[in-house]
Structures are given as structure tokens and as C-alpha cells.
FITI-156978 format. One record per residue (C-alpha): residue in three letters; x, y, z. Coordinates in steps of 0.02 Angstrom, whole numbers, plus 32768, in hexadecimal, padded with zeros to 4 digits. Layout:
% FITI-156978
ALAXYZ
...
END
This chain:
% FITI-156978
MET4CF2639CA9DD
ALA4C9262FBA9F7
GLU4BDD62F7A9C4
GLU4B666303AA57
THR4B0D6262AA83
TYR4A636244AACF
PRO4A6D61A1AB31
ILE49EB6120AB5C
ASN4A1C60DFAC08
ILE4A006026AC25
TRP4A085FE1ACD6
ILE4A825F51ACEB
ASN4A5C5EC3AD63
GLU4ACF5E30AD89
GLU4A8E5DC8ACF8
ARG4AA75E55AC7D
LEU4B525E7CACC5
GLU4B875DC8ACA2
LYS4B4D5DDAABEE
LEU4BAC5E7DABDC
GLN4C485E2DAC26
ALA4C3B5D9FABA6
ALA4C2B5E23AB1C
GLY4CC05E85AB5F
LEU4C555F1DAB88
ALA4C4A5F18AC47
SER4CC25FACAC54
MET4C416017ABF8
THR4BCA6014AC8D
LYS4BCA609CAD0F
GLU4B916096ADC2
VAL4B0B6117ADE3
LEU4AB960ECAE87
ALA4AF1607CAF18
GLY4B3C5FF6AEA9
LEU4AB76001AE22
LYS4B01600BAD75
VAL4AC7604DACCE
ILE4B096045AC1F
ALA4AEE60E1ABB5
VAL4AC260B9AB01
PRO4AF26150AA98
ASN4A7C61A0AA19
THR4A9D622CA99E
ALA4A2062BBA993
ASP49D56269A8F8
GLN49C461C1A951
ARG49786217A9E9
ASP48F5626CA97B
LYS48C961C7A926
ILE48B8616DA9CD
LEU484561F6AA11
LYS47DA61E9A973
ILE47D0612AA976
PHE47AE6121AA32
PRO473B61B1AA64
VAL4745617CAB1B
ALA480161A1AB1B
LYS483C624CAB53
TYR48DE62ACAB3F
ASP491962F8ABE4
ALA496C6398ABAA
ALA496D63E4AC58
THR49D4636BACC0
THR4A1362C5AC7A
ARG4A1262F3ABC0
SER49DB6240ABA1
ILE494861E6AB53
GLU48D361ABABDD
ASN48336145ABF1
MET486060C1AB70
PRO47F66025AB86
ARG48535F98ABDE
GLN483E5F1DAB4F
ILE488C5F9CAAD9
LYS49225FB4AB4D
ASP49305EF6AB55
LYS493B5EEFAA96
ILE49C05F77AA95
PHE4A225F1AAB1B
ASP4A195E78AAB8
LEU4A5E5ED2AA1F
ILE4AEE5F17AA88
VAL4B1D5E68AAC1
LYS4B075E1CAA13
ASN4B705EA2A9BD
LYS4BEA5EB9AA4E
SER4BD65F74AA35
LEU4B716007AA79
ASN4B5A604AA9C8
VAL4AB95FECA9A4
MET4A376074A991
ASP4A38607DA8D3
GLU4A185FC1A8CC
PHE49945FCEA954
ILE4939605FA900
LYS49366002A859
SER48EB5F6AA8B1
VAL485A5FCFA8FA
GLU483A6054A875
LYS479B603CA815
END
């Protein structure tokens, strides 16, 4: 059985979609609302717990989306940039190391 993941959803606009296409990741987006797309960045339970500790404003929505919500925009921008740079959604270990104190 696959390990459960706890995604951080990042909204994808046209500019970001072009970057994802260049990185070969455009197929990883999903349409959620009237043409609006998101990309779900997976987190393990351990990564989720670290994110919630590092960013107290973030919340885990256990009731509905089972995702990590309320991440500051500039943080989501950094995660998105890592996705494009690495051409992979598996960037959270690298991201957490870059922000852990």
C-alpha cells in the first residue's frame, strides 16, 4: 500500500503552466475549478509535521482536503521554483532543509 501523502496545493497560472511545460511536469496539474489548475506537492507525515512546526500559520485540514493549507505565498513560490529547477514534485526534503533553523 502506498504511503499516504499530505499535499500542499499550489495554484497554477499561465506563466507557471509554461514553466511546468518546459520542465515536463504540466501533466501533473489538475483542474479544480472552472479552468483553474493546481499542482499538488506531496508530503510525508514527517514532512507535514516539520512544515507545521516551521510555519505556525500553516494548518493541516484533516476534515476535508487532507492537505496543508495557509502557507504564505512567498513560501509556495519557493516550493514552485524548486519543482521547476529539479523537474520533480519531490522537493520537500530539500525545501525543509533550506528553511530549517
